[in-house]
N, C-alpha and C positions, 0 to 999 in steps of 0.2 A: 626199661620202659620204651614205648615207641615215640616217634618224633612229636606227635601232638601232645602226648602226656608230658614229655620233657619241656616243651615250649611253655606249656601251661604252668608247670612247676616254676620255671625261671621267672615268668612274668608276674606270678603271684607271690614272689619273694621267697620261694622255697630254697634258694641257694644264697640268700642274703647273708646269713650268718657265716657261711664258709667264705664268701667274698671279703667280709670285713675282718674276721678273726684269723683266717689262714693266709689269704692273699693280700691282706693289708690295703684293701680298697677303702678309701675315705667314705664315710656315710653320705656326703653330698654327691659323690660320684656313682653310687649304687644304681640309681635309675638308668643312667647311661650304660652301665655294664650290663644290666638286664637286657636292654635293647640290643646291645652288641652280641651277647650270647644267643638271644633269640634269633637274630638275623643269621648267625652262624648255623643254627639248626635249620632254618629255611634253605640256606644255600646247600647244606648237606643233602636235604631231601630232594632238591632239584636235581642233584647229581647222582645220588645213589639210592634214592627211594626210602621207603620206611624200613623199620627193623628195630632190633634191640640196641638202642643207642646210649652212649654215655659221654660225659664231658671230662676233659683233661686240661691241665694248665701247667706251664713251666715259665718262670719269671726270667727276665734278663738279669744282668749283673753289673756291678760297679766295683772297680778296684779302689780300695781306700788308701792303702800304703804298700810299699814294696814295688815302686815303679821301676820296671825293667831290671828285675832281679831274678825272676824265676828261671830264665834261660841260663843262668850261672848258678843254679841250685840254691837260690836264696829263699827268704821268708816273705810271705805276702799276707795282707788282710784284704778281704773282699766281702761284698754283700750282695744278696739277691734284692732286686727292686720290684716295685709293684706295677711294672709294665710286663705284659706276658704274651706268649703265644698260646692260644687256646685251640682245642681240637674237639670236633664232634666225630664220634667213631662208632662203627659197628663191625663185628667180626665177619670174616669171609671164610668159606669152606675150602676154597681152591688153593690156599697157600700164597696167593698173590697179595702184595701190599699196594694199595692205590692211595695216593695222597694228592689232593688238590689244594694247594695253598693259594690264598687270595692274591690275584694279580700275577700268578705264575701258571705255567702249563702243568698238567697233571703228571705225576710220576707213577709209572706202573712197573713194579719190580716183581718178576716171577720168582718162585722159590729157587730156581736154578741159578739165579744171579748170586746167591750166597756162596757158592762153591769156591770162588777165587776172585781176587781183585782183577779188574778189567781196566787197563790203562786208558782205553778209549772213553771210559766213564769218569776218569779223574776230574775233580772239580765240579761234579754235578751232585745234586741232592739225591739222585737215584743211587749213587755210590755210597753215600752216607747211610741210606736205608739198608742196603745190602751189608754194609760193614757192621751195622748195629746187630743185624740178625746173626751174622757170623760170630760176633763177640758173645752173644747170648749162648750160641751153641758151644763155643769154646769153653765157656764157664759151666756147662752142663745144664743149662736152662732150656725151656721150651720156646718154640717160635710158632707163628701161624700168620695167616693172612688177615687183612682188615681193610676197610675203606674209611678214609678220614678227609674231612674238610678242616683246613686250619686258617686262622686269621691272626695277625700279630700287630700289636702296637709297640713292640720293642724297636727302639730307633736304630735304623741301619746306619753304619758309618759313624756311630757316636761313642764307641767304646763300651756299649752295653751288651754286645755279643749276641746278636740275633742268631748267628750260625750255631753257636753252642746250645742255645735254647732249642733249636730245631733238632739237633742231634739227641739231646736228652729227651725231648718229646717222643721220639720213636721208641727209645728204651722204656719210657714211662708207660706207653701204650702196651708194648709187649709184656711188661711186668704185670700189669693188672689183667689183661685179657687172657694170658696164658700161663702165668706163674703165681696167681693169687696174691700179688703184691709182695712176694717174699724177697725180691731182689732189693738190696739196700740202694739208696740213692748215691752213695759213694761208689758202689760197684758200677752203677749205670754211668756215672761220670767217667770212670776209667774205661768203660766200654766205648764211650763217645770219643775219648782220645784215641783209642785203637782204631775206630772207624775212620776218623779224620786222617790219621797217619798212614794207615795201610790201604784203605779202600778209596779215600778222597785224594790221597797223594800229597798231603800238606803236613809238614812237621808242625807240631804245636805242643804247648805245655798242657797242664791240667787245671789251671786256675779257673778259666772261664767255665768249663763244664762243671767243675765241683761247686762253684758259687751258684750257678743256675739250679743244679740238682738238689743241693743240701738246704738252701734257704738261710735267712737270717744273716748275721755276721759270722764269718769263719776266718780262721787263720790256717795257712798251709806252710809246712816246712818241706822244701824240696831237696833237702840234703841228700837223700836217697831218692832220686826221681822215679825209680821203679816201685817204691813203696813210700810215697809222701805221707807225712803225718798231718792229719786233718782234724781240726778241733772247732766245734761250734761254740761261739761266744754268746753269753747271755747278756745282750744289750738291746734296749728299746730306745731307738733314736727319737721317735716321736714322743715317747714318754719323757725323754730328757729335754723336750721342748725345741727340737730342731727338725727342719726338713733338709733333704738332700736335693740340691739343685744341680742339674746338668745344663750347661749353657752351650748351645751349638753356634759357634762363631761363623759358620758357613765357609770355612777355609777350603782351598782347593787341595784335594787329596792326590791329584795327578802327580806322577813321577816321584813319589815319596818312598818307594820301595828301598832305594839306596840309603835313605836316611834311616829307616827302621833297621835295615840289615846292618848298618854300621855300628849300632850300639852293641849287640852281642859279639860282633866280630872284633871290635876294639877291646872289649873287656877280655875276651878269650886270648887276644894277642898279648895282653899284659900277663894273663895267667900263664901262657906258654913260656914267657920270659922268666916267670917264677918257677918253672918246671912242673906245672900242673895243667890240667885240662880246662878247669873252671875256677873262678875266683873263690868259690866256697871252700876249695881244698887248700887254700893258703890263708894269709892273715894281713891285717892292716900293718902290723909291725914289719912283716917281710916286704910290703910295698914301700914303707918308709925307708928301708935300707936300700932297696933297688933304685929309688929316685935319686939317691946320693951318688950312684955309680956314674962314672964318666961316660958320656955318649948315649945314656939310656933315653933322655928326652928326645934327642934327635932320632933315635931308632924307633921308638914307640909313638912319638907325637904327644904333645901336651894334653890334647883332648882325650886320648885313650887313658892317660894316667888319671885325669880328673874323673872320668867315668868309673874307673876302678875305685877311686876314693868314695864316690857316690855309692857304689855297691856296698862297701863295708859299713858306711854310715847308715844307709837305708836298712840293712840287715839288722843292725843293732837297734835302730829306731823301731822297727816292727815288734821286736821283743819287748821293748819298753811300753809300747802302746797296748800290746796284749795284756801285760801286767797291770797297766792303768785301767783298762776296761774291767778286768777281773776284780780290781780293788775299788771300783766305783769312782775312780779319779778322772772325771770327764775333762777337766782342764788339761791334765797331763796327756790324755788321748788327743785332744784338739791341738795342742801344741805340737805333737808329733805329725799331725796332718799338715800343719803350717810348715814345719821344717822339711818335710818330704817335698812339698812344693818348691821351697827355696832351693833345696839341693838339686831338684830336677831342672830348674831354670839355670843355676849357676854352674853346676858341675856335670850333670848328665847332658845338659844342653839339648833338650828335645821339645822346646817350646815354639821354635820357629825354624824353618828350613833356611839354610844359607843360599839356596838356589833363587830365592825371591825374598830378600830382606825387606822389601817395601810392604809385604803382606805379613802382618803380625797380629792376627786376630786374637790368638790366645794370649799374647802379651797384653793387648789392650783390655781384654775381658778380665784378666787377673788384676790389672791396674785399677780398672773401674770398680771391681768387686772389693779390693782392699780399701779404696776410698769410701765406698758405701758402708763398709763394716767398721770404719774408724769410729771408735766410741761405742760400738755395739758388739754383741756376742756373735762369733762366727769366724770361720777360716775358709781359705780357698787353696786350690792346687790345680796343676794340669791333670787331665783325665785321660787314662788309657795310654796308648803308644806315643801320643803327642805329635809335634811338628805342625799339625793343623787339626781342626775339628772342635773338641769340646774342653771345657774346664768343669771342675767340680767345686761346689760351694756348700758348706754347712751353714745354713742361715736360720736364725731363731724364727719360730713360727709367727710371731707378731710382726716380723719385718719382711716376710716372704712376698706378700703382694706388692709391696713398694719395690723390692729388689727385682722381681720379675718384670715389672713395668719398665724399670730402667734398662734392663738387659734387652727387652723386646724392642725398646725404642732405638737402641743402637744397632742390634744385630738382626732385627726383623721380627714380625709377629710370630709368636710361637717358639722363639729361639730358646727361652728358658723353660725347662721342664721341671716341675715341682714334684718330687718323688718321695716316697717313704720306703723303708726297708721292709721287704716282704718276709713274713714269719716263716711260711712253709716253702719247701722246695718243690720238686716235681710231685704232682699229686693228681688224684682222680677227684674232680669237684663233686660228682654226684654221689660220693659215699656219704 
């Protein structure tokens, strides 16, 4: 349909059922989403004119359990959330991909850029686009040109993974425009990892891309990282009476690279002492024996040993939580979330940076949340990589408004984001 037809359909409620049932938009927020989608169509038309246009959506993601285990081939639980990047798209005959993302310069990627990675383009969105095209070709799928305008309410720097959502979006568009939607979302996630590793120049795992692409609750076992086992879990968080709250504490992310890098480095240092490359290749029992050896604490450092113990406990915890969800044991699942947070604080030690111990926004947010939830249903934990940024809280629906007000009063207006788990992954909204 053309832009005027699409805008009319949006404003008259023609995509409301998809917004609610597939993208998990709350009914009260549907009018605002109609306006958001309609504005995106207007912006597209200003840039690229009229044509046969369609709408696409990819949600952000939240890690639920398995904090800092994927890089040592562990298990994780993650979920897509109802914040998304949306795109208005029309095909182009010249093979060139043009994407104008709101508040960013337009990316123009000619088909020649697909041929090989260009180090001069590392860490650019243009490199991601070329990498996704190459991944499609490598898998035997078709590619082609298109023009797209995107806008996103996926929170940047919040552990919800706006970058993975963008990568998956490019694959989502190529899938429907040129491959009749035949490419599975799991395949698209793996292609996104390839694009980020090879064309963007950044090593990364597969959790973010998979959660964004697949939707709902998922668990991933990275024992074989070249062929991870991905399973979608049938669990309705809203139906269970809870909201997923992400609280942005406003911490300073500057100079935290060393903190983040120290976690996998120290875990792998312990693994190497045990004669393997990653901790998944050994056991807690082997670690127990190692700690008793003379001089090991001095050689490895106590923090590295504690982080290794976190890995083994977290890996077992994820397995128990998956079984709890499959068995309908909500209390057992929530207990696992709580234990994951405690282990991250005490043993993984990624709740604040030692470079500035006076700033402990995550610790304060966790403290205030635990106090709020005392006598109520709900749990909380650090969210994402940690050290600064956000916490995660599962809060009963009847308590959400009060909780958000308290967090916003401490950390600033809009600090608390009340989310739900999005049912669908990458999709074409206008189907």
